[in-house]
Steps between C-alpha positions, in 0.01 A plus 500: 500500500167526679253622240666809361696572820868423521600325823806645668722314742503788750290477815160654420360788702121503524293794625213394728245660728515427876259201478690205647352256246697656216827479691428137594425407138823663382698322772342164414521523120804726446726443801786710355276799425502814711158648587499878545217737589405732218506873568122538511468260793773681693422865426119491509465390867760758602304773323177380661662514846628852434156615388340350810757670725427833331126449556553415866710810562312748279310655793785490751647850553875516455545796733295636787475875535 
């Protein structure tokens, strides 16, 4: 037991943001752990890119008469 948490023997999966320091710390301290990006850090940049593309093309006519 760690505090009130029960330690499992399975390989832990830890959500992290894209900052390399977090991944390095996990690799150094928990070598069997798997670091995964959480949904916010994957979806948010994609949404930002879509919004920017919409802004860039807002004044571009789709058809010419």
